[in-house]
VMD Tcl script that draws the C-alpha trace (Angstrom):
set ca {
  {54.13 44.77 138.40}
  {50.92 45.27 140.40}
  {49.15 43.75 136.90}
  {50.96 40.29 137.38}
  {50.06 40.50 140.68}
  {46.40 40.77 139.60}
  {47.18 38.22 137.29}
  {48.29 36.02 139.68}
  {45.26 36.38 141.85}
  {42.86 35.79 139.35}
  {44.94 32.69 138.22}
  {44.93 31.42 141.81}
  {40.78 31.95 142.08}
  {40.35 30.10 138.55}
  {42.03 27.19 139.75}
  {40.45 27.06 143.15}
  {37.25 27.40 141.55}
  {37.91 24.73 139.09}
  {39.14 22.16 141.74}
  {36.11 22.82 143.94}
  {33.56 22.40 141.23}
  {35.55 19.18 140.32}
  {35.31 17.76 143.85}
  {31.65 18.85 144.28}
  {30.72 17.13 141.19}
  {32.20 13.94 141.90}
  {30.99 14.06 145.27}
  {27.42 14.79 145.25}
  {26.76 14.15 141.71}
  {29.11 11.11 140.04}
  {29.71 9.13 142.71}
  {26.14 8.95 144.47}
  {24.93 8.03 141.18}
  {27.40 5.10 140.51}
  {25.41 2.03 141.99}
  {26.67 -0.12 139.53}
  {30.82 0.29 140.40}
  {32.22 -1.56 143.24}
  {33.28 0.78 146.53}
  {36.91 0.35 145.45}
  {36.33 2.02 142.11}
  {34.37 5.02 143.37}
  {37.50 6.00 145.13}
  {39.91 5.38 142.28}
  {37.39 7.77 140.04}
  {37.53 10.32 142.74}
  {41.30 10.13 142.27}
  {40.85 10.21 138.69}
  {38.85 13.63 138.55}
  {40.98 15.28 140.84}
  {44.14 14.44 138.62}
  {41.95 15.67 135.81}
  {41.17 18.89 137.49}
  {44.95 18.91 138.40}
  {45.95 19.08 134.40}
  {43.77 21.84 133.77}
  {45.11 23.85 136.49}
  {48.43 23.28 134.89}
  {47.13 24.01 131.17}
  {45.84 27.03 132.61}
  {48.97 28.58 133.95}
  {50.78 27.22 130.64}
  {48.40 28.95 128.56}
  {48.90 32.29 130.78}
  {52.75 31.41 130.65}
  {53.23 30.78 126.60}
  {50.63 34.00 126.03}
  {53.03 35.99 128.40}
  {56.49 34.89 126.03}
  {57.25 37.76 123.68}
  {59.46 37.74 120.56}
  {63.27 37.26 121.82}
  {61.95 35.72 124.90}
  {60.70 32.34 126.30}
  {57.81 32.86 123.81}
  {59.92 31.11 121.21}
  {59.08 28.10 122.57}
  {56.11 25.97 122.11}
  {53.31 25.59 124.31}
  {54.48 22.21 125.40}
  {57.30 23.73 126.60}
  {55.31 25.94 129.02}
  {53.36 22.81 129.92}
  {56.26 21.03 130.92}
  {57.56 24.23 132.98}
  {54.11 24.70 134.42}
  {53.69 20.87 135.71}
  {57.53 21.05 137.57}
  {56.19 24.29 139.15}
  {52.66 22.94 139.95}
  {54.01 20.11 141.68}
  {56.90 22.32 143.20}
  {59.82 19.76 141.85}
  {61.66 23.17 142.81}
  {63.38 23.30 139.29}
  {63.15 27.09 138.09}
  {63.25 27.32 134.33}
  {65.84 29.91 133.07}
  {64.52 30.74 129.90}
  {61.26 32.48 131.50}
  {60.88 36.03 131.97}
  {61.03 37.68 135.50}
  {57.12 37.64 135.26}
  {56.66 34.31 134.00}
  {58.65 33.15 137.16}
  {56.48 35.39 139.34}
  {53.34 33.58 137.83}
  {55.52 30.39 138.34}
  {56.23 30.92 141.63}
  {52.37 31.48 142.45}
  {51.76 28.51 140.62}
  {54.01 26.27 143.00}
  {52.32 27.66 145.95}
  {48.80 26.97 144.34}
  {49.69 23.32 143.56}
  {50.92 22.85 146.88}
  {47.44 23.77 148.27}
  {45.55 21.77 145.61}
  {47.13 18.61 146.03}
  {46.49 18.73 149.64}
  {42.87 19.56 148.95}
  {43.10 16.57 146.87}
  {44.64 14.52 149.93}
  {42.02 15.31 152.09}
  {39.00 14.61 149.78}
  {40.89 11.17 148.86}
  {40.61 10.73 152.66}
  {37.32 11.85 153.11}
  {35.85 9.33 150.34}
  {37.87 6.54 151.77}
  {36.21 7.10 155.10}
  {32.64 7.43 153.36}
  {32.93 4.29 151.38}
  {34.87 2.32 153.88}
  {32.08 2.93 156.90}
  {29.48 2.11 154.29}
  {31.02 -1.13 153.38}
  {32.05 -2.28 156.89}
  {29.04 -0.73 158.65}
  {31.23 1.26 160.76}
  {29.71 4.00 162.88}
}
mol new
graphics top color blue
foreach p $ca { graphics top sphere $p radius 0.5 }
foreach p [lrange $ca 0 end-1] q [lrange $ca 1 end] { graphics top cylinder $p $q radius 0.2 }
display resetview
């Protein structure tokens, strides 16, 4: 069980790092260099990059769930089954996949917590982007 808890902590770290890098790259490298796009497009681009980061994080969790599946267990299902289960957990829909093993359910529960934090982080990032570009556009101080 300790191994699965360690795996869960590693997955959380990987997702936080991936999300941080996506937002930092967007805010500091991509958007400041986009002088051609209108301001509203900059916010849309920021949201799209964050959505891609979420999908990558879901795919990472799905890959781990798939790798954990053993013969005679949930491993009989294909990757898309795990991706679907993973996206339901990440978005905290509350549906528990009955075909998952106990260890997979532990990882899935940690994924729900991780997704909740990452989605809240994206919302705050989007707010900051909108505030920055609206202030520039309207000359607010």
